[in-house]
TIMI-2910 file (N, C-alpha, C, CB; in pm, 1 decimal, decimal comma, always signed):
<rs>
+----------+----------+----------+----------+----------+----------+----------+----------+----------+----------+----------+----------+------+
!      n_x !      n_y !      n_z !     ca_x !     ca_y !     ca_z !      c_x !      c_y !      c_z !     cb_x !     cb_y !     cb_z ! resn !
+----------+----------+----------+----------+----------+----------+----------+----------+----------+----------+----------+----------+------+
!    +77,8 !   -126,3 !     +2,7 !     +6,6 !     -8,3 !    +12,2 !    +77,6 !   +115,6 !     +0,6 !    -57,5 !     -7,4 !   +124,1 !  Met !
!   +181,1 !   +131,9 !    +81,5 !   +267,3 !   +245,4 !    +66,6 !   +367,1 !   +242,1 !    -19,7 !   +319,7 !   +276,9 !   +172,3 !  Ser !
!   +414,0 !   +155,4 !    -90,3 !   +465,9 !   +152,2 !   -247,8 !   +375,5 !   +214,2 !   -358,4 !   +485,3 !     +0,5 !   -294,6 !  Gly !
!   +263,0 !   +192,2 !   -350,7 !   +198,5 !   +257,2 !   -450,7 !   +159,7 !   +406,8 !   -417,2 !    +83,0 !   +178,1 !   -484,1 !  Asn !
!   +139,3 !   +449,9 !   -278,2 !   +127,6 !   +580,5 !   -228,8 !   +258,1 !   +645,9 !   -295,1 !   +119,6 !   +586,2 !    -61,1 !  His !
!   +375,8 !   +586,5 !   -257,6 !   +512,4 !   +661,3 !   -290,6 !   +522,7 !   +683,4 !   -468,9 !   +657,9 !   +551,9 !   -226,0 !  Lys !
!   +479,7 !   +606,9 !   -505,9 !   +466,5 !   +582,4 !   -681,8 !   +373,0 !   +721,4 !   -740,2 !   +358,8 !   +401,8 !   -726,0 !  Ser !
!   +298,1 !   +739,5 !   -636,5 !   +206,3 !   +860,0 !   -703,0 !   +263,4 !   +984,9 !   -683,2 !    +60,8 !   +872,4 !   -644,5 !  Ala !
!   +403,5 !  +1005,0 !   -612,9 !   +424,6 !  +1129,9 !   -592,8 !   +464,4 !  +1179,1 !   -760,4 !   +542,9 !  +1148,8 !   -467,9 !  Ala !
!   +539,5 !  +1126,2 !   -810,0 !   +584,3 !  +1168,9 !   -930,4 !   +460,2 !  +1244,4 !  -1049,4 !   +653,6 !  +1034,1 !   -985,1 !  Pro !
!   +371,2 !  +1129,5 !  -1029,7 !   +243,6 !  +1196,4 !  -1128,4 !   +191,9 !  +1309,8 !  -1064,0 !   +108,7 !  +1095,5 !  -1155,1 !  Met !
!   +170,7 !  +1288,3 !   -909,4 !   +115,1 !  +1427,8 !   -844,3 !   +202,4 !  +1570,1 !   -901,2 !   +136,6 !  +1415,3 !   -659,5 !  Met !
!   +332,7 !  +1547,1 !   -907,2 !   +438,0 !  +1651,1 !   -957,6 !   +407,9 !  +1708,3 !  -1092,5 !   +579,0 !  +1587,6 !   -966,5 !  Leu !
!   +419,9 !  +1591,7 !  -1153,8 !   +368,8 !  +1640,1 !  -1301,5 !   +230,1 !  +1705,6 !  -1300,2 !   +358,0 !  +1512,5 !  -1405,7 !  Ile !
!   +133,9 !  +1697,1 !  -1233,4 !    +28,7 !  +1743,4 !  -1261,8 !     +7,8 !  +1881,9 !  -1188,4 !    -62,5 !  +1646,3 !  -1238,2 !  Ala !
!   +100,0 !  +1914,6 !  -1102,3 !   +105,6 !  +2047,9 !  -1028,1 !   +198,1 !  +2111,4 !  -1120,8 !   +158,3 !  +2046,4 !   -866,1 !  Ile !
!   +271,4 !  +2076,8 !  -1184,9 !   +382,9 !  +2158,9 !  -1259,6 !   +273,1 !  +2194,0 !  -1405,6 !   +560,2 !  +2043,7 !  -1298,4 !  Val !
!   +226,3 !  +2102,3 !  -1470,6 !   +129,8 !  +2107,3 !  -1568,9 !    +19,2 !  +2221,8 !  -1546,6 !    +68,6 !  +1972,1 !  -1575,7 !  Leu !
!    -48,6 !  +2217,1 !  -1415,1 !   -145,5 !  +2311,2 !  -1370,1 !    -87,0 !  +2470,2 !  -1367,3 !   -192,1 !  +2261,8 !  -1224,1 !  Gly !
!    +61,1 !  +2462,1 !  -1320,1 !   +112,2 !  +2614,0 !  -1299,2 !   +143,2 !  +2655,1 !  -1460,7 !   +272,4 !  +2626,1 !  -1185,0 !  Ile !
!   +185,8 !  +2556,0 !  -1520,3 !   +238,3 !  +2607,7 !  -1656,0 !   +105,6 !  +2652,8 !  -1765,6 !   +337,2 !  +2474,1 !  -1727,7 !  Leu !
!    -17,5 !  +2582,8 !  -1721,2 !   -176,9 !  +2634,6 !  -1765,0 !   -209,7 !  +2750,2 !  -1710,6 !   -295,7 !  +2542,7 !  -1721,9 !  Phe !
!   -193,1 !  +2774,3 !  -1576,8 !   -230,4 !  +2905,1 !  -1524,2 !   -148,1 !  +3013,0 !  -1584,1 !   -217,5 !  +2908,8 !  -1375,8 !  Trp !
!     +8,8 !  +3006,6 !  -1615,5 !    +89,8 !  +3087,4 !  -1665,1 !    +62,2 !  +3139,2 !  -1833,3 !   +215,1 !  +3018,0 !  -1639,8 !  Ile !
!    +34,1 !  +3000,0 !  -1901,4 !    -22,9 !  +3011,0 !  -2061,6 !   -152,8 !  +3073,3 !  -2019,2 !    -45,8 !  +2848,2 !  -2163,2 !  Leu !
!   -273,3 !  +3073,3 !  -1995,5 !   -394,9 !  +3106,5 !  -1996,4 !   -403,8 !  +3288,7 !  -1948,9 !   -469,5 !  +2993,2 !  -1895,2 !  Asp !
!   -320,1 !  +3313,9 !  -1833,5 !   -265,5 !  +3421,8 !  -1823,9 !   -198,6 !  +3524,2 !  -1912,1 !   -209,5 !  +3396,0 !  -1761,4 !  Gly !
!   -134,4 !  +3468,4 !  -2006,7 !    -63,9 !  +3538,4 !  -2103,1 !   -190,7 !  +3537,0 !  -2232,7 !    +98,3 !  +3454,5 !  -2139,0 !  Phe !
!   -217,1 !  +3438,5 !  -2234,4 !   -350,2 !  +3457,4 !  -2356,2 !   -446,8 !  +3549,8 !  -2330,5 !   -442,0 !  +3329,7 !  -2378,3 !  Leu !
!   -505,8 !  +3551,3 !  -2186,0 !   -589,1 !  +3647,6 !  -2143,0 !   -534,5 !  +3807,5 !  -2163,1 !   -614,6 !  +3611,9 !  -1999,5 !  His !
!   -395,0 !  +3839,7 !  -2142,1 !   -341,5 !  +3949,4 !  -2123,7 !   -321,6 !  +3981,7 !  -2294,7 !   -209,0 !  +3938,7 !  -2018,1 !  Ala !
!   -294,0 !  +3904,2 !  -2352,2 !   -278,5 !  +3922,4 !  -2520,4 !   -412,9 !  +3967,9 !  -2598,5 !   -233,4 !  +3769,5 !  -2592,0 !  Leu !
!   -519,0 !  +3870,3 !  -2532,5 !   -659,1 !  +3900,5 !  -2595,2 !   -734,3 !  +4023,2 !  -2565,1 !   -748,1 !  +3799,4 !  -2560,1 !  Leu !
!   -703,1 !  +4080,0 !  -2431,0 !   -784,6 !  +4186,2 !  -2374,2 !   -666,7 !  +4278,3 !  -2318,6 !   -898,7 !  +4131,3 !  -2255,4 !  Thr !
!   -718,4 !  +4418,6 !  -2405,7 !   -639,9 !  +4517,6 !  -2392,3 !   -645,2 !  +4573,4 !  -2263,1 !   -662,7 !  +4603,1 !  -2483,1 !  Glu !
!   -720,4 !  +4571,4 !  -2175,0 !   -701,1 !  +4664,6 !  -2040,9 !   -637,2 !  +4569,7 !  -1910,5 !   -869,8 !  +4733,6 !  -1989,9 !  His !
!   -565,8 !  +4460,3 !  -1970,2 !   -513,1 !  +4381,4 !  -1846,4 !   -397,3 !  +4342,3 !  -1912,8 !   -604,6 !  +4253,8 !  -1781,5 !  Val !
!   -279,2 !  +4353,3 !  -1819,1 !   -148,6 !  +4323,9 !  -1842,6 !   -111,8 !  +4222,7 !  -1822,5 !    -77,1 !  +4382,4 !  -1796,2 !  Asp !
!    +11,1 !  +4146,1 !  -1861,1 !    +39,2 !  +3977,6 !  -1822,1 !    +70,0 !  +3980,4 !  -1685,9 !   +173,0 !  +3895,8 !  -1904,4 !  Phe !
!   +117,7 !  +4052,3 !  -1565,6 !   +132,8 !  +4000,4 !  -1421,2 !    -13,1 !  +4044,6 !  -1371,6 !   +272,4 !  +4074,2 !  -1325,7 !  Ile !
!    -93,7 !  +4121,3 !  -1424,7 !   -229,1 !  +4158,8 !  -1354,4 !   -281,2 !  +3993,4 !  -1384,3 !   -338,9 !  +4314,5 !  -1440,2 !  Glu !
!   -313,8 !  +3958,2 !  -1522,6 !   -373,1 !  +3851,1 !  -1524,0 !   -322,3 !  +3728,3 !  -1485,0 !   -409,0 !  +3843,7 !  -1620,1 !  Ala !
!   -211,7 !  +3666,7 !  -1426,8 !   -164,4 !  +3618,0 !  -1353,3 !   -181,3 !  +3601,7 !  -1210,8 !    -94,9 !  +3645,6 !  -1379,4 !  Ile !
!   -131,1 !  +3724,9 !  -1148,4 !   -154,1 !  +3739,0 !  -1019,8 !   -291,6 !  +3775,3 !   -922,5 !    -73,5 !  +3817,5 !  -1005,9 !  Leu !
!   -370,4 !  +3832,5 !  -1022,0 !   -523,7 !  +3911,2 !   -990,3 !   -618,0 !  +3856,2 !  -1114,0 !   -513,2 !  +4113,4 !   -997,8 !  Ser !
!   -609,4 !  +3773,4 !  -1144,1 !   -713,7 !  +3741,1 !  -1245,2 !   -863,8 !  +3755,8 !  -1179,7 !   -688,0 !  +3586,6 !  -1300,9 !  Pro !
!   -968,5 !  +3768,7 !  -1241,0 !  -1123,6 !  +3775,7 !  -1243,6 !  -1184,1 !  +3665,6 !  -1135,9 !  -1181,6 !  +3740,9 !  -1405,2 !  Glu !
!  -1246,1 !  +3665,7 !  -1104,3 !  -1316,1 !  +3550,1 !  -1026,8 !  -1367,7 !  +3420,1 !  -1125,4 !  -1453,1 !  +3618,4 !   -947,7 !  Pro !
!  -1387,0 !  +3449,8 !  -1231,8 !  -1437,9 !  +3355,8 !  -1324,1 !  -1303,0 !  +3284,7 !  -1425,5 !  -1557,0 !  +3443,5 !  -1416,7 !  Thr !
!  -1188,0 !  +3378,5 !  -1399,5 !  -1100,8 !  +3295,3 !  -1467,3 !  -1038,9 !  +3227,6 !  -1350,6 !  -1001,4 !  +3368,4 !  -1564,5 !  Val !
!  -1040,1 !  +3249,5 !  -1199,5 !   -974,2 !  +3201,9 !  -1118,2 !  -1083,5 !  +3060,6 !  -1127,4 !   -947,2 !  +3299,5 !   -982,4 !  Ile !
!  -1188,3 !  +3072,8 !  -1118,9 !  -1239,9 !  +2930,8 !  -1125,8 !  -1216,2 !  +2832,1 !  -1221,8 !  -1357,5 !  +2933,2 !  -1127,0 !  Ser !
!  -1244,8 !  +2895,4 !  -1351,1 !  -1182,6 !  +2790,2 !  -1494,8 !  -1056,8 !  +2766,7 !  -1462,9 !  -1176,1 !  +2860,1 !  -1662,3 !  Arg !
!   -942,9 !  +2815,4 !  -1424,1 !   -804,8 !  +2751,2 !  -1393,0 !   -819,8 !  +2659,9 !  -1277,5 !   -691,7 !  +2859,7 !  -1358,7 !  Arg !
!   -877,9 !  +2698,5 !  -1167,2 !   -876,4 !  +2606,6 !  -1075,4 !   -931,7 !  +2460,2 !  -1093,9 !   -933,8 !  +2663,0 !   -982,3 !  Leu !
!  -1057,5 !  +2456,3 !  -1181,7 !  -1125,6 !  +2347,3 !  -1242,2 !  -1027,4 !  +2262,9 !  -1316,2 !  -1234,6 !  +2395,0 !  -1332,4 !  Ile !
!   -972,7 !  +2327,7 !  -1410,7 !   -859,1 !  +2273,4 !  -1472,3 !   -744,1 !  +2181,6 !  -1427,4 !   -809,6 !  +2363,2 !  -1507,1 !  Phe !
!   -697,1 !  +2281,7 !  -1296,1 !   -581,3 !  +2228,4 !  -1234,9 !   -647,4 !  +2081,7 !  -1128,8 !   -499,3 !  +2372,6 !  -1137,9 !  Phe !
!   -767,2 !  +2103,3 !  -1084,9 !   -793,8 !  +2005,9 !  -1012,3 !   -849,7 !  +1869,1 !  -1104,6 !   -888,9 !  +2062,6 !   -910,7 !  Ile !
!   -893,7 !  +1900,7 !  -1249,4 !   -899,7 !  +1784,3 !  -1320,9 !   -755,1 !  +1721,5 !  -1361,3 !   -982,5 !  +1813,9 !  -1440,0 !  Leu !
!   -661,2 !  +1800,3 !  -1359,9 !   -531,1 !  +1741,4 !  -1369,7 !   -522,5 !  +1660,4 !  -1291,7 !   -430,4 !  +1811,2 !  -1358,9 !  Leu !
!   -512,5 !  +1684,2 !  -1138,0 !   -459,4 !  +1596,9 !  -1035,3 !   -560,1 !  +1476,5 !  -1001,2 !   -429,4 !  +1683,3 !   -907,0 !  Ile !
!   -711,5 !  +1495,2 !  -1041,2 !   -761,1 !  +1398,6 !  -1044,5 !   -736,9 !  +1291,7 !  -1143,2 !   -856,0 !  +1430,4 !  -1037,5 !  Ile !
!   -715,2 !  +1331,9 !  -1253,5 !   -650,6 !  +1258,0 !  -1383,2 !   -548,0 !  +1168,9 !  -1346,9 !   -586,5 !  +1355,4 !  -1487,3 !  Ser !
!   -452,0 !  +1264,2 !  -1276,1 !   -331,8 !  +1204,9 !  -1258,1 !   -334,7 !  +1082,0 !  -1132,6 !   -231,4 !  +1325,9 !  -1228,8 !  Gly !
!   -424,8 !  +1094,8 !  -1030,7 !   -459,7 !   +975,9 !   -935,0 !   -527,7 !   +869,4 !   -998,6 !   -546,1 !  +1016,8 !   -820,8 !  Ile !
!   -588,2 !   +893,1 !  -1097,5 !   -695,5 !   +800,5 !  -1158,7 !   -563,3 !   +720,8 !  -1257,9 !   -853,0 !   +900,3 !  -1261,0 !  Tyr !
!   -509,5 !   +768,9 !  -1338,0 !   -425,7 !   +697,6 !  -1403,9 !   -303,4 !   +623,3 !  -1351,8 !   -394,1 !   +769,7 !  -1484,1 !  Leu !
!   -261,3 !   +666,3 !  -1231,0 !   -182,3 !   +617,7 !  -1134,1 !   -239,7 !   +474,4 !  -1050,2 !   -163,5 !   +738,5 !  -1042,1 !  Arg !
!   -359,9 !   +496,0 !  -1027,5 !   -423,4 !   +388,9 !   -959,6 !   -482,9 !   +267,9 !  -1085,4 !   -553,6 !   +463,6 !   -860,7 !  Thr !
!   -506,6 !   +326,2 !  -1198,6 !   -563,1 !   +247,1 !  -1308,7 !   -440,0 !   +145,1 !  -1350,2 !   -615,3 !   +350,0 !  -1439,1 !  Arg !
!   -333,0 !   +218,4 !  -1375,2 !   -206,3 !   +187,8 !  -1413,4 !    -84,4 !   +170,7 !  -1352,9 !   -185,8 !   +251,5 !  -1477,0 !  Phe !
!    -67,0 !   +101,1 !  -1262,8 !    +34,4 !   +101,7 !  -1162,5 !   +149,0 !    +55,7 !  -1208,2 !     +3,4 !    +32,8 !  -1053,2 !  Pro !
!   +281,0 !    +99,5 !  -1178,9 !   +383,1 !    +82,3 !  -1241,3 !   +412,2 !    -38,1 !  -1158,5 !   +477,4 !   +197,4 !  -1252,9 !  Lys !
!   +468,9 !   -122,5 !  -1239,4 !   +505,8 !   -295,5 !  -1207,4 !   +640,9 !   -302,8 !  -1202,0 !   +457,8 !   -413,7 !  -1326,7 !  Gln !
+----------+----------+----------+----------+----------+----------+----------+----------+----------+----------+----------+----------+------+
</rs>
């Protein structure tokens, strides 16, 4: 049981890194397509709807990572 828990750590790290990269990319695109928002503002203080969209994606990444790790354990 603990061996399976240890092997889930790299998948969680990948999900977190992908979530952070998505947050930055989405902020960049938001700043690029919206003329009243700059890049730093789009990343550090987004609107509530943007935060909810990013958090949903981030949570789905983590859930997918956990599911894939339990579905296809490393042998």
